[in-house]
N, C-alpha and C positions, 0 to 999 in steps of 0.2 A: 173438386175437380175429379173427373172420371176418365179413365183410359184403359184399353186392353191391349195386350201384347201376345202374339202367337209366333211360335218358332218350331221348326222341324228340321231334322238333318239326317243324312245318311253318310256313313263313313266306313272305310275298310282299309286294312293293311294288306298289301299284295307283295308277297315274297317272290320277286322276279327270279332271283338267284340266291344261292346260300349266303352271299355277301352283299346283296342289294335288296332293300325293302322300300316300297313306295307306299305312301299314305295318301289316299284320295278321299275327298269329301265334298259334299254340297249341302249348303244350309239355306233355308228359306225363313225369312223373318219379316214380320210386318206389325204395324201398330195402328190403332184407330185414332182418328182425330180427337183431341181432347174436348170434353164437354164439361159444363158446370151443372151441378145438381139442380139449380134453380134458374138455369138459362141466363145467368148474369155474366155474359161474356160479350166483349165489344172489341172491334178490330177495324182499323183503317186498312182496307185491302191494299191501298196505294198511299204513299206519303202525301200525294196531292189531293186525296179525297176531301171533300168539304164536310162530309158527315161519315161516321163510322157505320159499319154493318154489325148488327147485334144478333144474338141468339133469339131475342124477343124484342119487340118495339118498346121503347121507353123514352120519356122526356124528363130530364132532370129539373130541379128547382132553378138552376141557373139558365135554363132555356136551351141547353144543349140536348140534342136528341139523336136517335138512331135514324139513319136514312133508309135502311132496308134490313131484312133478316137473311141469315145464311150461316153456313158452317164457319168455324173458327178459321180454317184454311183448307185447301184441297189436299187430299192424302197423297204423298209422294212415295209411299212404301209398298205399294201393291205388287211390284215386280222385283222385290229384293232377293234375288238369287245370288248366293255367295259361294263361288268355287274355292276350294283349298287343295293344295298339292304339296307334298313333302317327300324327301328321300333320305335314306341313311345307307352309306356305302363303306365297306371295309376293303380298300383297294388291294391290300397285301394279304388278306385272309389270315392274319395272325392275331386279330383281336387287340392290336396296339394302336391302330390308326382308324379314325372314323371321319368321314366327310358327311356333313348334314346340311340340308337346305330346305327352304320352304317358301311358299307364296300363298297369300290368302286375301280375300276381300271381306271387309267387315263393315256392315252398315251402322251408321250412327242414327238411331231412331229419334224423331222429334218428340221426345218424351217430356213429361211435365216440368222437369228441372230447367229446360231451356226457357220457359216463360214464367218461372216461379216469381221472379222479381217484377213482372209486368202485370200479371193477372190481379185484378182488384185495384188497379190504379187509374184505369182509363175512364174518361167521360163517356156516356152520361151517368153510368151507375155509381161512379166514385167521382168526387169533386176535389181535385188538388190544384191549387193555383199559387202563383207567386207574384209579388209586385214590389217595386221600389218607390211607389208613389207615396209621398208624405201626406197627400190629401186623403187617400183611402185609409191609411194607417192612423189617422188622427182620431178615429172613434175609439170606443171602449173595446179594445182588442181582447178576445176574438169576437165577442158578441156584436161589436159594432161593425164588423166586416162580413159581408156576404159574398159568395162567389160571383153573384151578378155584378157587384161593384168592380170586379176586375175587368169587365168588358166582355162582349160576345166572343165565344170560341177561344177564350184565353186559358181554359183549363188544360190539364195534362191528358194526352191521348196515347193510345196504344196502337202500334203498327207491327203486324206480323205478315211477312210476305205471303200473298194470296196463293201463289202456285210455286211452292218451294221445290227445287230440284232434289233429286236423290243425293243424300249426303253419305258418302262412304270413304273408307280408308283402305288403301292397298298397302300391305305390309310384306316384306321379304327379308330373308336372312340366309347367310351362308357361313359355315364355320368348319374349322379343321381341329380335331382333338387328337392329341398324340401322347402316349405314355413315354415319358423321357427316361424314367427309371422306376423301379418298384415303388409304389405308393406316391409317385410324382407325375402329375398330368398337367398338360398345358393346352389351352384352347385359344385360338385366334379366329375371330369372326368379323363379319360385316353385317350390319342391320340397317334397314331403311324403311321409309314409309312415305306415302303421298296421300294427303287428305284432299278430297274433291268436294266442292260446294259446302265448305265448312260454315257452321253457324257463327255469326258475329253480332255483337250487340252495340248499339249506339244509344246513349242515354237521351240525346236530343238530335234527331235527324232534320229538324226544321231549320235549315240554315240558308244563308245567301250563297249561291254558287259563284265561283270566281271565273275570271277570264284568263286564258293561257296567253302569256306574252313571251317575248324572247328572254325576259328576265325571270320568268316563272309565273306562277299563278298570282293574279292580282284581283283583290276584292274591290267592289265599288267603294267610293270615298265615303268615309264615315262623317256624318254631319251632326251638329248639336242643335236641337230645336231652339230657335230664338237667340242663337249664339250665347246661350247660358250654360257655362261649363258645369253647373250644379245639376243640370238635367241629364238623364241617361241618353247616351248617343243612340242614333237610329241609322239604319242603312240609307245610303243616298240613292243613286239611280237604280240600284238593284232591289229585288224583293226576295223574301224567303221562298223556298221551294213550294210551300203551301201558304199563300198570302191570306187565305180565309181563316186559318188557325194561327193565333199568336202565342199559344202556349207550347209547352214542350211536347214532342212526339217521340216517345220511347219506341225504338225500332229493333226488329230482329230480321236480319237478312241471312240467306244462305248463299253468300257470294265470296267467301274467303277460300283460300287454299293453303296447304302446308306441306313442307318437305322436311324430312329428317334423314340424316346419314350419320353413321357412327362406326368407328373401329373399336372392337372390344377384345381385350386380352385378359385371360384368366389363368391363374396358376394355383394348383391345389396340391398340397402335401398331406396325405392322409395320416392319421395318427400312427406313428411308429416311433419306438424308443422314447415314448412319452411326449413327442412333439407333433403338433399339428399347425400348419400354416396355410392360409388362404389369402390370395390377393387378386384384385381386379382393377383394370384401368379402362376407362372409356374416353374416347376422344370423338366428340360428335358436334353436330350443328343442326339446330332446328330453326326453320324460317316460316313466317306466316304473315298475314295482314293484320290479324288481331288475335289475341291469345285467350279470350274469354267468351263464353256463350251465355252464362247466367247474368252477368253484368258487363257493362262496358269496361269497368275497372275491376275485374275479378281479382287481379293481383295488385299489390300496392304500387308497383311501378308502371301500371297500365294507364292508358288514356280512356276516359269514360265515353268520349265521343270523337272517334276518328273522323277524318274528312272522307266520308263515304262516297263522295262524288267521283273520286279517282283513287281506288284502292292501291294503285301502284305507289302512291306517295307514302303509304304506311307499310309497305313490304320491307321487312327487316328480320333480324333474328328475333325469336320468340321471347316474350317477357320472362319465361322460365328457362331460357337457354343457358346452360352451364357447359362451356366447351370441354373442359377436362375434369375428370373425377378419378381419384385414386383411393382405394380402400384396402387396408391390410389388417387381418386379424390373426392373432397368435394365441395358442394355448399350450402351456408347458406343464407337464406333471413332473415335479421335481423328483429325481431318483431317491428311492428309499435307502436307508442305512440298514441293511439286512442283519448286520451283526448287533444292532441295538435291540434292547429289550426293556420291558417295564416302562417306567415313566420316561426314560430317555427316548424310547421308540415312539411313545405317544406324542412327545413334543417335536421330535425331529422328522417324523414321517407324515405323509398325507397332505403335503403342500401342493398347491396348484396355482400357477400364475397365468394371467390372460391380459390381452390388450387389443384395442381396436383403434387404428389410426386412420384418419380421413383427411384428405386435402383436395380442394377443388377451387376452380375459378369462381368469381363472383357473378351476380346477376347483372344484366344490362339495365340502363335507365336513360332518360331523355331530358336534357336541360331545355327549359322553355322560357318564355317571357310573356308578361301581361295577362296571366290568368286571373288577376284581380279586376280586369276590365275586359274589353273586347277590341284589341288593336286592329285585328283584321277586318272587323265589321261583319262577323258571322251572324249577328243578331239572334243568337241562340241563348239558351239558358246555361250552356256549358262550353264557353269559348276557351280557346288556348291558341298559342302560336309558337313557332320555332324561331330562334335567332339565327343570324348568319354565323358561319364558322370563319375565324380569322386564319389565314394561311401564312404563318410566319414560322421560322425555324424552331422557335421554342414552343410551338403549338402542335408539333407532330404528335405528341402525347397530350391528352387533355386532362390528365390527373396528376396530382402530387401524392404518390403512394405514401401511406402511413401518416398522412397529415389529416387529422380528423377535423380541424377547423377550416382548412382550405384544400379539401380533397380535389375539388374541381377548379381548374385553371379558368377563372372567370374572365381573365384578360383575353382569352381566346375566343370570345363571343362578342357579337356586335348587333345592333339594330339593322334589319335589312335596309339596303340602299338601292337607289334607282337613278337613272340618268336625269339630268336637269330638265329634259324635255317632258318628263312625267309631271312636272309641276307648272307647266306653262299652259296658256290658252284659257278660255272662259270656264272650262270644266276640268280642273286639274285631276290627274289620275291617281295622285298620291294624297294621303290624308294630311290636312293642315290643322286638325283639331289641336288647340294649344295644350290639351292634356296629354296628347300623344307625341308632343315634340314639335318644334318649329320646322317648317319645310326648308329652312335655310341652314340647318345643322348638318355639318359634315360635307365631305367632297368625295363622291357624289352625295347628294342630300339623303337623309333618312326617309324611308317610306314604310310606315307602320303597317299598311294594309297590303304589303307584298309578302308572299310566303318566304320564309327564311331558307337558307341553303342547308341548315342542319337537318338531321333526320331522326327517325325513331330508333331508340335503343342502340345508339352509336357508342356510348360510354359504358364501361363496365365498372361495377362496384368492387369493393375489396373482396379478396378470396377468403377461403376458410381453411384453417388447420386445427385439428382437434385430436387429442389422445385421451382415451378412456382406459383405465387400469383396474384390474381385479385381482384379489388375493383370496384364495379359498383354503380352508383347513378341513380335510376330510378325516373322520374318525369312525371306526367300526367298533361295536360293542358285542362281540360274539358271546360274552357271558350272559347277556340279556337274551339275544337270539341271533341266528345266523344272518338275518336281514336288517337288524337294527343298526342304524348309523346316523351320524349327524354331520352337518356341513356348516361351518361358520364362514360367512361371506363378508368381505370388505370390498366395496365397489366405489371407485373414485372417478367421477365424471369430470372431464376437462382438467386432468391432473396438473397440467402446466399453467392453469388459470389464464389461458390466452384469450384476449379480447378479439372476437371476430365481429367486425362492424358490418351492419347492413348498409346497402346503398341509400342515398338520400331519398326521402319520401315526399309526398305532396306537401307543399309549403316550404320545401327546401330545394325545389327544382327551378324556380324562377330566377334567372340571372338578372333580368330587368323587370321592373313593374310596368304597368300599362302607360306610364308617363315617360318611360325610357330611362328611368333612374336605376342605378345598381341597387339591388336589394340588400346586399351584404350578408345574406343567409344562404346563398346558393352553394350547394355542395358541402354543407356542414353535416358531419356524421354524428348522429345522436343516439342511435339504437344498435343493439347487438343481435346476432342471430343465434348465439349459444349462451347458456347460462355461465355464471362464474363457477369456480370449483365447488363441487358438491360431493359429500362423502355419505355413503349409505351402508348401514350394518344390518345383517340379517342372520338368523339361525334357522337352518332347515333340518327337520327331523324326519327320517324314513324308517318305517317298520313294516 
């Protein structure tokens, strides 16, 4: 892959008054459209295209071919002018108070990392296919299976938006810094950002689109060929957005947005009387439609294929959102015993203690159901669905804190339900597939192909508390030289040996399977985010 980046900027500090300084700047930044050294690039300009556009014409052994030639996508970066402005003001002209603020635009260039997991996967240059057909797999795998056996246009394709808009982030901040006492300073500030036309990845965009009803989004009824429950289900009245292609379409859209706001508080006591303390607290919130650009599931708690037909349904706190973070570090140089001498002074003096304490909220995650099948009838290679949330007094909170085996209150979730009218008439609106549950279960009856009322990232995983401790022994050897010294270090990480559990991951998020049965593994905590207690010894020699 080949790409070039060009940037230029002008910047100046303008001292308007002795106590007021402005920082003004303008940056221009652009990138070229990526190319491949041998022109082996392919792209469906639109998800609905029957054939991809390629850097050069090519027909693969499976019969898939390029429909035309052209650039990877159109360049959106040619007008990327980015203004920045900032100020620093000493309102009392005594050097003890400072007000600072700034605003800037920062372009997010469509660089190679955004497509790194897509390039080299799309037909016709690369042939990747999948099948559940026992007939195809009955040969001598893999030599007995050819891509052509999967059927026409059943390979994996690559879609990058043809005319991506300019992707940029506006950032701003304001803070007040005040000297409270000699060597003691406090900062209180606000920081925010707004991302526009953010990149988002969908591992398979070739889905069946739903219909909006008063009860929510409803997908076409899922039917089973020949009423044989051993055969894979297929969409009923609806079709995939690209009916020509039956394989996965890995897609990159610039359609997301993001918002971040945070209160930031910092306190610093500089080294005096042998003691130094620094603390910071952040209380913020990050919101987006999707939190990854390189993969649909860049993070372990992400969905690899969001329902991109309506990004409002995936708008929620970011996968990496941690509302509150507190960090405190301390360093104390133990006072020396000046009256001591000889071996007593060597043992008693030169000690130094340190510690770092961190506490924060956990990451969010999203309980699902039916990821082992396709209850909604998306007809994609990457299906998933949300359950309904039960509104009862004991379900105001959806978690059992400190309960690793039953962290999630599974009784607070249910299969989506619909009015009885959804099941009547010659063409019922709700699924009656026996594998997905009978249409007579529940009052009102269960409707597997109806979007659940639960949302993305509504539940938070366990928080984190951790304390690291250090003990140093400093010794100088002036008999050897004025600068020769040693430091013996003992560092204990997670000294309290506290287990900080990670939120449930893929495989532990399904409250129900695709048949509507409880999985029994939803919300089980099995992994930790910090190691157990570890002790490290070291000897440092300076000369």
